[in-house]
PDB file with one MODEL, atoms N, CA, C and O in Angstrom:
MODEL        1
ATOM      1  N   MET A   1     172.807   7.457  -6.515  1.00  0.00           N
ATOM      2  CA  MET A   1     171.721   8.181  -5.880  1.00  0.00           C
ATOM      3  C   MET A   1     171.038   9.086  -6.899  1.00  0.00           C
ATOM      4  O   MET A   1     171.550  10.164  -7.203  1.00  0.00           O
ATOM      5  N   PRO A   2     169.899   8.671  -7.427  1.00  0.00           N
ATOM      6  CA  PRO A   2     169.198   9.523  -8.378  1.00  0.00           C
ATOM      7  C   PRO A   2     168.538  10.706  -7.697  1.00  0.00           C
ATOM      8  O   PRO A   2     168.319  10.701  -6.486  1.00  0.00           O
ATOM      9  N   TYR A   3     168.232  11.695  -8.471  1.00  0.00           N
ATOM     10  CA  TYR A   3     167.524  12.902  -8.033  1.00  0.00           C
ATOM     11  C   TYR A   3     168.288  13.662  -6.946  1.00  0.00           C
ATOM     12  O   TYR A   3     167.686  14.138  -5.984  1.00  0.00           O
ATOM     13  N   VAL A   4     169.593  13.775  -7.093  1.00  0.00           N
ATOM     14  CA  VAL A   4     170.380  14.521  -6.116  1.00  0.00           C
ATOM     15  C   VAL A   4     170.185  16.018  -6.327  1.00  0.00           C
ATOM     16  O   VAL A   4     170.050  16.767  -5.360  1.00  0.00           O
ATOM     17  N   ASN A   5     170.171  16.454  -7.571  1.00  0.00           N
ATOM     18  CA  ASN A   5     170.099  17.878  -7.866  1.00  0.00           C
ATOM     19  C   ASN A   5     168.713  18.355  -8.293  1.00  0.00           C
ATOM     20  O   ASN A   5     168.538  19.530  -8.615  1.00  0.00           O
ATOM     21  N   LYS A   6     167.741  17.468  -8.298  1.00  0.00           N
ATOM     22  CA  LYS A   6     166.393  17.866  -8.686  1.00  0.00           C
ATOM     23  C   LYS A   6     165.382  17.051  -7.882  1.00  0.00           C
ATOM     24  O   LYS A   6     165.706  15.966  -7.400  1.00  0.00           O
ATOM     25  N   PRO A   7     164.176  17.561  -7.735  1.00  0.00           N
ATOM     26  CA  PRO A   7     163.175  16.817  -6.953  1.00  0.00           C
ATOM     27  C   PRO A   7     162.669  15.586  -7.702  1.00  0.00           C
ATOM     28  O   PRO A   7     162.663  15.551  -8.933  1.00  0.00           O
ATOM     29  N   ARG A   8     162.254  14.595  -6.953  1.00  0.00           N
ATOM     30  CA  ARG A   8     161.751  13.361  -7.533  1.00  0.00           C
ATOM     31  C   ARG A   8     160.392  13.613  -8.186  1.00  0.00           C
ATOM     32  O   ARG A   8     159.521  14.224  -7.567  1.00  0.00           O
ATOM     33  N   PRO A   9     160.194  13.152  -9.434  1.00  0.00           N
ATOM     34  CA  PRO A   9     158.939  13.403 -10.162  1.00  0.00           C
ATOM     35  C   PRO A   9     157.833  12.408  -9.777  1.00  0.00           C
ATOM     36  O   PRO A   9     157.533  11.483 -10.532  1.00  0.00           O
ATOM     37  N   TYR A  10     157.237  12.605  -8.610  1.00  0.00           N
ATOM     38  CA  TYR A  10     156.215  11.673  -8.128  1.00  0.00           C
ATOM     39  C   TYR A  10     155.035  11.566  -9.081  1.00  0.00           C
ATOM     40  O   TYR A  10     154.522  10.473  -9.320  1.00  0.00           O
ATOM     41  N   LYS A  11     154.607  12.693  -9.624  1.00  0.00           N
ATOM     42  CA  LYS A  11     153.451  12.682 -10.521  1.00  0.00           C
ATOM     43  C   LYS A  11     153.743  11.846 -11.766  1.00  0.00           C
ATOM     44  O   LYS A  11     152.894  11.079 -12.221  1.00  0.00           O
ATOM     45  N   LYS A  12     154.947  12.000 -12.311  1.00  0.00           N
ATOM     46  CA  LYS A  12     155.340  11.228 -13.487  1.00  0.00           C
ATOM     47  C   LYS A  12     155.416   9.735 -13.157  1.00  0.00           C
ATOM     48  O   LYS A  12     154.968   8.904 -13.946  1.00  0.00           O
ATOM     49  N   GLU A  13     155.978   9.395 -12.002  1.00  0.00           N
ATOM     50  CA  GLU A  13     156.060   7.996 -11.591  1.00  0.00           C
ATOM     51  C   GLU A  13     154.668   7.387 -11.442  1.00  0.00           C
ATOM     52  O   GLU A  13     154.438   6.244 -11.835  1.00  0.00           O
ATOM     53  N   TYR A  14     153.751   8.150 -10.876  1.00  0.00           N
ATOM     54  CA  TYR A  14     152.387   7.679 -10.693  1.00  0.00           C
ATOM     55  C   TYR A  14     151.715   7.431 -12.046  1.00  0.00           C
ATOM     56  O   TYR A  14     151.023   6.427 -12.218  1.00  0.00           O
ATOM     57  N   GLN A  15     151.913   8.334 -13.000  1.00  0.00           N
ATOM     58  CA  GLN A  15     151.335   8.156 -14.334  1.00  0.00           C
ATOM     59  C   GLN A  15     151.928   6.927 -15.021  1.00  0.00           C
ATOM     60  O   GLN A  15     151.216   6.187 -15.700  1.00  0.00           O
ATOM     61  N   GLN A  16     153.235   6.710 -14.842  1.00  0.00           N
ATOM     62  CA  GLN A  16     153.864   5.528 -15.435  1.00  0.00           C
ATOM     63  C   GLN A  16     153.325   4.253 -14.802  1.00  0.00           C
ATOM     64  O   GLN A  16     153.112   3.254 -15.490  1.00  0.00           O
ATOM     65  N   GLN A  17     153.106   4.288 -13.506  1.00  0.00           N
ATOM     66  CA  GLN A  17     152.561   3.138 -12.798  1.00  0.00           C
ATOM     67  C   GLN A  17     151.162   2.799 -13.319  1.00  0.00           C
ATOM     68  O   GLN A  17     150.833   1.629 -13.519  1.00  0.00           O
ATOM     69  N   LYS A  18     150.346   3.826 -13.535  1.00  0.00           N
ATOM     70  CA  LYS A  18     149.015   3.599 -14.074  1.00  0.00           C
ATOM     71  C   LYS A  18     149.082   3.062 -15.499  1.00  0.00           C
ATOM     72  O   LYS A  18     148.277   2.211 -15.879  1.00  0.00           O
ATOM     73  N   ALA A  19     150.035   3.550 -16.290  1.00  0.00           N
ATOM     74  CA  ALA A  19     150.185   3.093 -17.672  1.00  0.00           C
ATOM     75  C   ALA A  19     150.587   1.623 -17.723  1.00  0.00           C
ATOM     76  O   ALA A  19     150.213   0.912 -18.655  1.00  0.00           O
ATOM     77  N   ARG A  20     151.349   1.161 -16.725  1.00  0.00           N
ATOM     78  CA  ARG A  20     151.775  -0.244 -16.670  1.00  0.00           C
ATOM     79  C   ARG A  20     150.731  -1.130 -15.993  1.00  0.00           C
ATOM     80  O   ARG A  20     150.963  -2.321 -15.788  1.00  0.00           O
ATOM     81  N   ASN A  21     149.583  -0.551 -15.648  1.00  0.00           N
ATOM     82  CA  ASN A  21     148.480  -1.266 -14.995  1.00  0.00           C
ATOM     83  C   ASN A  21     148.867  -1.829 -13.628  1.00  0.00           C
ATOM     84  O   ASN A  21     148.337  -2.861 -13.217  1.00  0.00           O
ATOM     85  N   GLU A  22     149.777  -1.169 -12.923  1.00  0.00           N
ATOM     86  CA  GLU A  22     150.160  -1.589 -11.582  1.00  0.00           C
ATOM     87  C   GLU A  22     149.228  -0.983 -10.535  1.00  0.00           C
ATOM     88  O   GLU A  22     149.103  -1.502  -9.425  1.00  0.00           O
ATOM     89  N   HIS A  23     148.587   0.099 -10.893  1.00  0.00           N
ATOM     90  CA  HIS A  23     147.739   0.824  -9.945  1.00  0.00           C
ATOM     91  C   HIS A  23     146.576  -0.044  -9.456  1.00  0.00           C
ATOM     92  O   HIS A  23     146.295  -0.083  -8.258  1.00  0.00           O
ATOM     93  N   ALA A  24     145.911  -0.728 -10.358  1.00  0.00           N
ATOM     94  CA  ALA A  24     144.751  -1.542  -9.990  1.00  0.00           C
ATOM     95  C   ALA A  24     145.159  -2.686  -9.057  1.00  0.00           C
ATOM     96  O   ALA A  24     144.437  -3.002  -8.112  1.00  0.00           O
ATOM     97  N   ASP A  25     146.309  -3.304  -9.318  1.00  0.00           N
ATOM     98  CA  ASP A  25     146.779  -4.387  -8.459  1.00  0.00           C
ATOM     99  C   ASP A  25     147.117  -3.877  -7.061  1.00  0.00           C
ATOM    100  O   ASP A  25     146.840  -4.553  -6.070  1.00  0.00           O
ATOM    101  N   ARG A  26     147.710  -2.697  -6.978  1.00  0.00           N
ATOM    102  CA  ARG A  26     148.052  -2.123  -5.678  1.00  0.00           C
ATOM    103  C   ARG A  26     146.791  -1.828  -4.873  1.00  0.00           C
ATOM    104  O   ARG A  26     146.753  -2.055  -3.663  1.00  0.00           O
ATOM    105  N   MET A  27     145.761  -1.322  -5.547  1.00  0.00           N
ATOM    106  CA  MET A  27     144.492  -1.050  -4.872  1.00  0.00           C
ATOM    107  C   MET A  27     143.849  -2.354  -4.384  1.00  0.00           C
ATOM    108  O   MET A  27     143.256  -2.393  -3.305  1.00  0.00           O
ATOM    109  N   GLU A  28     143.968  -3.402  -5.173  1.00  0.00           N
ATOM    110  CA  GLU A  28     143.417  -4.707  -4.802  1.00  0.00           C
ATOM    111  C   GLU A  28     144.125  -5.233  -3.547  1.00  0.00           C
ATOM    112  O   GLU A  28     143.480  -5.778  -2.652  1.00  0.00           O
ATOM    113  N   ARG A  29     145.458  -5.069  -3.484  1.00  0.00           N
ATOM    114  CA  ARG A  29     146.214  -5.494  -2.298  1.00  0.00           C
ATOM    115  C   ARG A  29     145.794  -4.687  -1.075  1.00  0.00           C
ATOM    116  O   ARG A  29     145.641  -5.242   0.013  1.00  0.00           O
ATOM    117  N   GLN A  30     145.611  -3.392  -1.244  1.00  0.00           N
ATOM    118  CA  GLN A  30     145.195  -2.544  -0.121  1.00  0.00           C
ATOM    119  C   GLN A  30     143.826  -2.944   0.399  1.00  0.00           C
ATOM    120  O   GLN A  30     143.611  -2.981   1.611  1.00  0.00           O
ATOM    121  N   ARG A  31     142.893  -3.247  -0.502  1.00  0.00           N
ATOM    122  CA  ARG A  31     141.552  -3.653  -0.074  1.00  0.00           C
ATOM    123  C   ARG A  31     141.612  -4.950   0.723  1.00  0.00           C
ATOM    124  O   ARG A  31     140.888  -5.112   1.705  1.00  0.00           O
ATOM    125  N   ALA A  32     142.473  -5.874   0.302  1.00  0.00           N
ATOM    126  CA  ALA A  32     142.607  -7.143   1.026  1.00  0.00           C
ATOM    127  C   ALA A  32     143.177  -6.906   2.421  1.00  0.00           C
ATOM    128  O   ALA A  32     142.680  -7.470   3.396  1.00  0.00           O
ATOM    129  N   ARG A  33     144.216  -6.076   2.525  1.00  0.00           N
ATOM    130  CA  ARG A  33     144.811  -5.782   3.838  1.00  0.00           C
ATOM    131  C   ARG A  33     143.807  -5.104   4.752  1.00  0.00           C
ATOM    132  O   ARG A  33     143.713  -5.439   5.933  1.00  0.00           O
ATOM    133  N   ARG A  34     143.062  -4.159   4.219  1.00  0.00           N
ATOM    134  CA  ARG A  34     142.078  -3.435   5.027  1.00  0.00           C
ATOM    135  C   ARG A  34     140.963  -4.351   5.504  1.00  0.00           C
ATOM    136  O   ARG A  34     140.474  -4.197   6.623  1.00  0.00           O
ATOM    137  N   ALA A  35     140.556  -5.302   4.673  1.00  0.00           N
ATOM    138  CA  ALA A  35     139.505  -6.238   5.065  1.00  0.00           C
ATOM    139  C   ALA A  35     139.973  -7.114   6.224  1.00  0.00           C
ATOM    140  O   ALA A  35     139.212  -7.365   7.159  1.00  0.00           O
ATOM    141  N   VAL A  36     141.219  -7.578   6.168  1.00  0.00           N
ATOM    142  CA  VAL A  36     141.752  -8.403   7.253  1.00  0.00           C
ATOM    143  C   VAL A  36     141.873  -7.579   8.527  1.00  0.00           C
ATOM    144  O   VAL A  36     141.526  -8.052   9.609  1.00  0.00           O
ATOM    145  N   ASP A  37     142.364  -6.345   8.405  1.00  0.00           N
ATOM    146  CA  ASP A  37     142.527  -5.491   9.583  1.00  0.00           C
ATOM    147  C   ASP A  37     141.193  -5.105  10.200  1.00  0.00           C
ATOM    148  O   ASP A  37     141.086  -4.966  11.418  1.00  0.00           O
ATOM    149  N   LYS A  38     140.178  -4.932   9.366  1.00  0.00           N
ATOM    150  CA  LYS A  38     138.868  -4.524   9.863  1.00  0.00           C
ATOM    151  C   LYS A  38     138.207  -5.630  10.668  1.00  0.00           C
ATOM    152  O   LYS A  38     137.555  -5.365  11.678  1.00  0.00           O
ATOM    153  N   ASN A  39     138.376  -6.877  10.221  1.00  0.00           N
ATOM    154  CA  ASN A  39     137.702  -7.996  10.860  1.00  0.00           C
ATOM    155  C   ASN A  39     138.525  -8.662  11.958  1.00  0.00           C
ATOM    156  O   ASN A  39     137.990  -9.456  12.732  1.00  0.00           O
ATOM    157  N   GLY A  40     139.825  -8.348  12.037  1.00  0.00           N
ATOM    158  CA  GLY A  40     140.674  -9.015  13.018  1.00  0.00           C
ATOM    159  C   GLY A  40     140.775  -8.244  14.315  1.00  0.00           C
ATOM    160  O   GLY A  40     140.422  -7.067  14.380  1.00  0.00           O
ATOM    161  N   LYS A  41     141.264  -8.918  15.358  1.00  0.00           N
ATOM    162  CA  LYS A  41     141.460  -8.287  16.660  1.00  0.00           C
ATOM    163  C   LYS A  41     142.777  -7.520  16.659  1.00  0.00           C
ATOM    164  O   LYS A  41     143.760  -7.955  16.060  1.00  0.00           O
ATOM    165  N   ASP A  42     142.787  -6.381  17.332  1.00  0.00           N
ATOM    166  CA  ASP A  42     143.978  -5.534  17.418  1.00  0.00           C
ATOM    167  C   ASP A  42     144.207  -5.187  18.886  1.00  0.00           C
ATOM    168  O   ASP A  42     143.849  -4.100  19.339  1.00  0.00           O
ATOM    169  N   ARG A  43     144.806  -6.121  19.625  1.00  0.00           N
ATOM    170  CA  ARG A  43     144.969  -5.921  21.066  1.00  0.00           C
ATOM    171  C   ARG A  43     145.955  -4.816  21.418  1.00  0.00           C
ATOM    172  O   ARG A  43     145.774  -4.126  22.421  1.00  0.00           O
ATOM    173  N   ASN A  44     146.998  -4.637  20.606  1.00  0.00           N
ATOM    174  CA  ASN A  44     147.983  -3.602  20.930  1.00  0.00           C
ATOM    175  C   ASN A  44     147.678  -2.259  20.273  1.00  0.00           C
ATOM    176  O   ASN A  44     148.478  -1.328  20.379  1.00  0.00           O
ATOM    177  N   LYS A  45     146.555  -2.145  19.608  1.00  0.00           N
ATOM    178  CA  LYS A  45     146.040  -0.877  19.064  1.00  0.00           C
ATOM    179  C   LYS A  45     147.022  -0.158  18.128  1.00  0.00           C
ATOM    180  O   LYS A  45     147.190   1.059  18.214  1.00  0.00           O
ATOM    181  N   ASN A  46     147.657  -0.907  17.249  1.00  0.00           N
ATOM    182  CA  ASN A  46     148.566  -0.270  16.297  1.00  0.00           C
ATOM    183  C   ASN A  46     147.981  -0.187  14.890  1.00  0.00           C
ATOM    184  O   ASN A  46     148.674   0.228  13.961  1.00  0.00           O
ATOM    185  N   GLY A  47     146.720  -0.575  14.719  1.00  0.00           N
ATOM    186  CA  GLY A  47     146.062  -0.444  13.426  1.00  0.00           C
ATOM    187  C   GLY A  47     146.137  -1.681  12.557  1.00  0.00           C
ATOM    188  O   GLY A  47     145.500  -1.731  11.505  1.00  0.00           O
ATOM    189  N   LYS A  48     146.906  -2.691  12.972  1.00  0.00           N
ATOM    190  CA  LYS A  48     146.990  -3.940  12.211  1.00  0.00           C
ATOM    191  C   LYS A  48     146.385  -5.057  13.024  1.00  0.00           C
ATOM    192  O   LYS A  48     146.540  -5.107  14.244  1.00  0.00           O
ATOM    193  N   ALA A  49     145.696  -5.951  12.347  1.00  0.00           N
ATOM    194  CA  ALA A  49     145.158  -7.124  13.041  1.00  0.00           C
ATOM    195  C   ALA A  49     146.319  -7.956  13.567  1.00  0.00           C
ATOM    196  O   ALA A  49     147.351  -8.077  12.907  1.00  0.00           O
ATOM    197  N   ASP A  50     146.152  -8.525  14.750  1.00  0.00           N
ATOM    198  CA  ASP A  50     147.238  -9.272  15.385  1.00  0.00           C
ATOM    199  C   ASP A  50     147.738 -10.420  14.522  1.00  0.00           C
ATOM    200  O   ASP A  50     148.937 -10.698  14.491  1.00  0.00           O
ATOM    201  N   ARG A  51     146.831 -11.086  13.822  1.00  0.00           N
ATOM    202  CA  ARG A  51     147.261 -12.235  13.019  1.00  0.00           C
ATOM    203  C   ARG A  51     148.005 -11.808  11.751  1.00  0.00           C
ATOM    204  O   ARG A  51     148.622 -12.651  11.100  1.00  0.00           O
ATOM    205  N   ARG A  52     147.963 -10.524  11.383  1.00  0.00           N
ATOM    206  CA  ARG A  52     148.644 -10.049  10.177  1.00  0.00           C
ATOM    207  C   ARG A  52     149.981  -9.387  10.480  1.00  0.00           C
ATOM    208  O   ARG A  52     150.740  -9.102   9.554  1.00  0.00           O
ATOM    209  N   GLU A  53     150.287  -9.136  11.730  1.00  0.00           N
ATOM    210  CA  GLU A  53     151.515  -8.407  12.050  1.00  0.00           C
ATOM    211  C   GLU A  53     152.747  -9.166  11.573  1.00  0.00           C
ATOM    212  O   GLU A  53     152.945 -10.332  11.914  1.00  0.00           O
ATOM    213  N   GLY A  54     153.569  -8.486  10.782  1.00  0.00           N
ATOM    214  CA  GLY A  54     154.781  -9.095  10.249  1.00  0.00           C
ATOM    215  C   GLY A  54     154.539 -10.064   9.121  1.00  0.00           C
ATOM    216  O   GLY A  54     155.459 -10.770   8.709  1.00  0.00           O
ATOM    217  N   LYS A  55     153.321 -10.116   8.608  1.00  0.00           N
ATOM    218  CA  LYS A  55     152.980 -11.068   7.551  1.00  0.00           C
ATOM    219  C   LYS A  55     152.433 -10.336   6.334  1.00  0.00           C
ATOM    220  O   LYS A  55     152.151  -9.139   6.384  1.00  0.00           O
ATOM    221  N   ASP A  56     152.288 -11.074   5.250  1.00  0.00           N
ATOM    222  CA  ASP A  56     151.747 -10.549   4.004  1.00  0.00           C
ATOM    223  C   ASP A  56     150.389 -11.173   3.721  1.00  0.00           C
ATOM    224  O   ASP A  56     150.060 -12.249   4.222  1.00  0.00           O
ATOM    225  N   ILE A  57     149.613 -10.473   2.910  1.00  0.00           N
ATOM    226  CA  ILE A  57     148.382 -11.038   2.374  1.00  0.00           C
ATOM    227  C   ILE A  57     148.757 -11.687   1.040  1.00  0.00           C
ATOM    228  O   ILE A  57     149.228 -11.012   0.126  1.00  0.00           O
ATOM    229  N   ALA A  58     148.546 -12.987   0.938  1.00  0.00           N
ATOM    230  CA  ALA A  58     148.905 -13.730  -0.264  1.00  0.00           C
ATOM    231  C   ALA A  58     147.635 -14.084  -1.022  1.00  0.00           C
ATOM    232  O   ALA A  58     146.731 -14.708  -0.466  1.00  0.00           O
ATOM    233  N   HIS A  59     147.562 -13.693  -2.272  1.00  0.00           N
ATOM    234  CA  HIS A  59     146.405 -14.038  -3.093  1.00  0.00           C
ATOM    235  C   HIS A  59     146.569 -15.465  -3.615  1.00  0.00           C
ATOM    236  O   HIS A  59     147.654 -15.854  -4.047  1.00  0.00           O
ATOM    237  N   LYS A  60     145.495 -16.233  -3.571  1.00  0.00           N
ATOM    238  CA  LYS A  60     145.558 -17.628  -4.000  1.00  0.00           C
ATOM    239  C   LYS A  60     145.863 -17.716  -5.491  1.00  0.00           C
ATOM    240  O   LYS A  60     146.624 -18.583  -5.920  1.00  0.00           O
ATOM    241  N   LYS A  61     145.272 -16.824  -6.280  1.00  0.00           N
ATOM    242  CA  LYS A  61     145.650 -16.695  -7.690  1.00  0.00           C
ATOM    243  C   LYS A  61     146.370 -15.358  -7.791  1.00  0.00           C
ATOM    244  O   LYS A  61     145.753 -14.321  -7.544  1.00  0.00           O
ATOM    245  N   PRO A  62     147.652 -15.343  -8.144  1.00  0.00           N
ATOM    246  CA  PRO A  62     148.425 -14.095  -8.134  1.00  0.00           C
ATOM    247  C   PRO A  62     147.773 -13.004  -8.972  1.00  0.00           C
ATOM    248  O   PRO A  62     147.205 -13.273 -10.031  1.00  0.00           O
ATOM    249  N   LEU A  63     147.859 -11.783  -8.491  1.00  0.00           N
ATOM    250  CA  LEU A  63     147.298 -10.650  -9.228  1.00  0.00           C
ATOM    251  C   LEU A  63     147.951 -10.511 -10.590  1.00  0.00           C
ATOM    252  O   LEU A  63     147.312 -10.082 -11.550  1.00  0.00           O
ATOM    253  N   SER A  64     149.226 -10.874 -10.676  1.00  0.00           N
ATOM    254  CA  SER A  64     149.926 -10.791 -11.962  1.00  0.00           C
ATOM    255  C   SER A  64     149.398 -11.804 -12.964  1.00  0.00           C
ATOM    256  O   SER A  64     149.598 -11.652 -14.170  1.00  0.00           O
ATOM    257  N   LYS A  65     148.722 -12.841 -12.467  1.00  0.00           N
ATOM    258  CA  LYS A  65     148.139 -13.855 -13.345  1.00  0.00           C
ATOM    259  C   LYS A  65     146.645 -13.650 -13.533  1.00  0.00           C
ATOM    260  O   LYS A  65     145.956 -14.538 -14.034  1.00  0.00           O
ATOM    261  N   GLY A  66     146.132 -12.475 -13.132  1.00  0.00           N
ATOM    262  CA  GLY A  66     144.724 -12.169 -13.332  1.00  0.00           C
ATOM    263  C   GLY A  66     143.843 -12.451 -12.134  1.00  0.00           C
ATOM    264  O   GLY A  66     142.620 -12.453 -12.269  1.00  0.00           O
ATOM    265  N   GLY A  67     144.415 -12.688 -10.976  1.00  0.00           N
ATOM    266  CA  GLY A  67     143.641 -12.969  -9.784  1.00  0.00           C
ATOM    267  C   GLY A  67     143.028 -11.707  -9.189  1.00  0.00           C
ATOM    268  O   GLY A  67     143.438 -10.591  -9.508  1.00  0.00           O
ATOM    269  N   THR A  68     142.036 -11.904  -8.316  1.00  0.00           N
ATOM    270  CA  THR A  68     141.416 -10.791  -7.602  1.00  0.00           C
ATOM    271  C   THR A  68     141.192 -11.225  -6.158  1.00  0.00           C
ATOM    272  O   THR A  68     141.496 -12.358  -5.786  1.00  0.00           O
ATOM    273  N   ASN A  69     140.662 -10.321  -5.356  1.00  0.00           N
ATOM    274  CA  ASN A  69     140.340 -10.666  -3.980  1.00  0.00           C
ATOM    275  C   ASN A  69     139.221 -11.701  -3.920  1.00  0.00           C
ATOM    276  O   ASN A  69     139.135 -12.464  -2.958  1.00  0.00           O
ATOM    277  N   LYS A  70     138.367 -11.734  -4.934  1.00  0.00           N
ATOM    278  CA  LYS A  70     137.266 -12.701  -4.964  1.00  0.00           C
ATOM    279  C   LYS A  70     137.787 -14.124  -5.113  1.00  0.00           C
ATOM    280  O   LYS A  70     137.115 -15.074  -4.712  1.00  0.00           O
ATOM    281  N   ASP A  71     138.984 -14.282  -5.688  1.00  0.00           N
ATOM    282  CA  ASP A  71     139.584 -15.608  -5.821  1.00  0.00           C
ATOM    283  C   ASP A  71     140.097 -16.115  -4.484  1.00  0.00           C
ATOM    284  O   ASP A  71     140.370 -17.306  -4.333  1.00  0.00           O
ATOM    285  N   GLY A  72     140.230 -15.226  -3.520  1.00  0.00           N
ATOM    286  CA  GLY A  72     140.659 -15.621  -2.184  1.00  0.00           C
ATOM    287  C   GLY A  72     142.068 -15.168  -1.873  1.00  0.00           C
ATOM    288  O   GLY A  72     142.893 -14.968  -2.764  1.00  0.00           O
ATOM    289  N   TYR A  73     142.323 -15.011  -0.577  1.00  0.00           N
ATOM    290  CA  TYR A  73     143.657 -14.650  -0.115  1.00  0.00           C
ATOM    291  C   TYR A  73     143.872 -15.253   1.257  1.00  0.00           C
ATOM    292  O   TYR A  73     142.921 -15.565   1.974  1.00  0.00           O
ATOM    293  N   THR A  74     145.135 -15.412   1.610  1.00  0.00           N
ATOM    294  CA  THR A  74     145.507 -15.974   2.905  1.00  0.00           C
ATOM    295  C   THR A  74     146.580 -15.095   3.524  1.00  0.00           C
ATOM    296  O   THR A  74     147.091 -14.176   2.885  1.00  0.00           O
ATOM    297  N   ILE A  75     146.914 -15.386   4.773  1.00  0.00           N
ATOM    298  CA  ILE A  75     147.986 -14.670   5.453  1.00  0.00           C
ATOM    299  C   ILE A  75     149.190 -15.598   5.483  1.00  0.00           C
ATOM    300  O   ILE A  75     149.105 -16.730   5.957  1.00  0.00           O
ATOM    301  N   GLN A  76     150.331 -15.097   4.962  1.00  0.00           N
ATOM    302  CA  GLN A  76     151.562 -15.885   4.908  1.00  0.00           C
ATOM    303  C   GLN A  76     152.718 -15.045   5.404  1.00  0.00           C
ATOM    304  O   GLN A  76     152.629 -13.819   5.470  1.00  0.00           O
ATOM    305  N   SER A  77     153.802 -15.712   5.750  1.00  0.00           N
ATOM    306  CA  SER A  77     155.007 -14.972   6.100  1.00  0.00           C
ATOM    307  C   SER A  77     155.523 -14.276   4.844  1.00  0.00           C
ATOM    308  O   SER A  77     155.275 -14.730   3.727  1.00  0.00           O
ATOM    309  N   ALA A  78     156.230 -13.187   5.033  1.00  0.00           N
ATOM    310  CA  ALA A  78     156.724 -12.416   3.894  1.00  0.00           C
ATOM    311  C   ALA A  78     157.675 -13.243   3.043  1.00  0.00           C
ATOM    312  O   ALA A  78     157.629 -13.164   1.815  1.00  0.00           O
ATOM    313  N   SER A  79     158.539 -14.035   3.674  1.00  0.00           N
ATOM    314  CA  SER A  79     159.505 -14.816   2.907  1.00  0.00           C
ATOM    315  C   SER A  79     158.813 -15.863   2.043  1.00  0.00           C
ATOM    316  O   SER A  79     159.247 -16.124   0.921  1.00  0.00           O
ATOM    317  N   LYS A  80     157.754 -16.459   2.548  1.00  0.00           N
ATOM    318  CA  LYS A  80     157.027 -17.470   1.767  1.00  0.00           C
ATOM    319  C   LYS A  80     156.238 -16.825   0.629  1.00  0.00           C
ATOM    320  O   LYS A  80     156.161 -17.378  -0.469  1.00  0.00           O
ATOM    321  N   ASN A  81     155.655 -15.662   0.889  1.00  0.00           N
ATOM    322  CA  ASN A  81     154.821 -15.004  -0.112  1.00  0.00           C
ATOM    323  C   ASN A  81     155.642 -14.376  -1.233  1.00  0.00           C
ATOM    324  O   ASN A  81     155.147 -14.258  -2.354  1.00  0.00           O
ATOM    325  N   ARG A  82     156.860 -13.976  -0.968  1.00  0.00           N
ATOM    326  CA  ARG A  82     157.643 -13.231  -1.962  1.00  0.00           C
ATOM    327  C   ARG A  82     158.621 -14.089  -2.728  1.00  0.00           C
ATOM    328  O   ARG A  82     159.411 -13.559  -3.509  1.00  0.00           O
ATOM    329  N   SER A  83     158.598 -15.376  -2.539  1.00  0.00           N
ATOM    330  CA  SER A  83     159.515 -16.252  -3.235  1.00  0.00           C
ATOM    331  C   SER A  83     158.728 -17.372  -3.903  1.00  0.00           C
ATOM    332  O   SER A  83     157.999 -18.106  -3.237  1.00  0.00           O
ATOM    333  N   PHE A  84     158.874 -17.501  -5.204  1.00  0.00           N
ATOM    334  CA  PHE A  84     158.157 -18.512  -5.963  1.00  0.00           C
ATOM    335  C   PHE A  84     159.131 -19.265  -6.851  1.00  0.00           C
ATOM    336  O   PHE A  84     160.207 -18.763  -7.177  1.00  0.00           O
ATOM    337  N   ARG A  85     158.752 -20.456  -7.233  1.00  0.00           N
ATOM    338  CA  ARG A  85     159.563 -21.202  -8.194  1.00  0.00           C
ATOM    339  C   ARG A  85     159.542 -20.449  -9.517  1.00  0.00           C
ATOM    340  O   ARG A  85     158.512 -19.913  -9.926  1.00  0.00           O
ATOM    341  N   ARG A  86     160.687 -20.418 -10.173  1.00  0.00           N
ATOM    342  CA  ARG A  86     160.825 -19.641 -11.407  1.00  0.00           C
ATOM    343  C   ARG A  86     161.225 -20.522 -12.580  1.00  0.00           C
ATOM    344  O   ARG A  86     161.827 -21.583 -12.417  1.00  0.00           O
ATOM    345  N   LYS A  87     160.869 -20.042 -13.775  1.00  0.00           N
ATOM    346  CA  LYS A  87     161.328 -20.664 -15.008  1.00  0.00           C
ATOM    347  C   LYS A  87     162.727 -20.142 -15.293  1.00  0.00           C
ATOM    348  O   LYS A  87     163.211 -19.256 -14.589  1.00  0.00           O
ATOM    349  N   SER A  88     163.377 -20.672 -16.306  1.00  0.00           N
ATOM    350  CA  SER A  88     164.750 -20.248 -16.622  1.00  0.00           C
ATOM    351  C   SER A  88     164.807 -18.786 -17.048  1.00  0.00           C
ATOM    352  O   SER A  88     165.856 -18.151 -16.939  1.00  0.00           O
ATOM    353  N   ASN A  89     163.667 -18.232 -17.542  1.00  0.00           N
ATOM    354  CA  ASN A  89     163.656 -16.828 -17.953  1.00  0.00           C
ATOM    355  C   ASN A  89     163.266 -15.885 -16.807  1.00  0.00           C
ATOM    356  O   ASN A  89     163.191 -14.673 -17.012  1.00  0.00           O
ATOM    357  N   GLY A  90     163.016 -16.426 -15.598  1.00  0.00           N
ATOM    358  CA  GLY A  90     162.704 -15.603 -14.441  1.00  0.00           C
ATOM    359  C   GLY A  90     161.220 -15.469 -14.155  1.00  0.00           C
ATOM    360  O   GLY A  90     160.845 -14.922 -13.118  1.00  0.00           O
ATOM    361  N   ALA A  91     160.364 -15.954 -15.048  1.00  0.00           N
ATOM    362  CA  ALA A  91     158.926 -15.875 -14.843  1.00  0.00           C
ATOM    363  C   ALA A  91     158.481 -16.928 -13.831  1.00  0.00           C
ATOM    364  O   ALA A  91     159.158 -17.937 -13.636  1.00  0.00           O
ATOM    365  N   MET A  92     157.336 -16.687 -13.188  1.00  0.00           N
ATOM    366  CA  MET A  92     156.796 -17.655 -12.233  1.00  0.00           C
ATOM    367  C   MET A  92     156.345 -18.917 -12.944  1.00  0.00           C
ATOM    368  O   MET A  92     155.848 -18.860 -14.068  1.00  0.00           O
ATOM    369  N   LYS A  93     156.521 -20.064 -12.282  1.00  0.00           N
ATOM    370  CA  LYS A  93     156.018 -21.330 -12.845  1.00  0.00           C
ATOM    371  C   LYS A  93     154.561 -21.473 -12.572  1.00  0.00           C
ATOM    372  O   LYS A  93     153.954 -22.469 -12.965  1.00  0.00           O
TER     373      LYS A  93
ENDMDL
END
């Protein structure tokens, strides 16, 4: 359990995230989710489009491979979206 005797350095973590260029990808994912939620029906009024509940937004070209929302995205189950074929070194095929 890290940070038992001291507070978690959120500001430092955020700066490290920006340095690793993860911030832009996270913003891209948020924009995609918001676009689906804005245009979809929300019958139970929980803020998520009904067709996205329990699912992920999957980019057709992965953000890690240089993809953007303009390349397209779909709605997939979380298990399908988070598991990809891998090379022997752990990288995506």
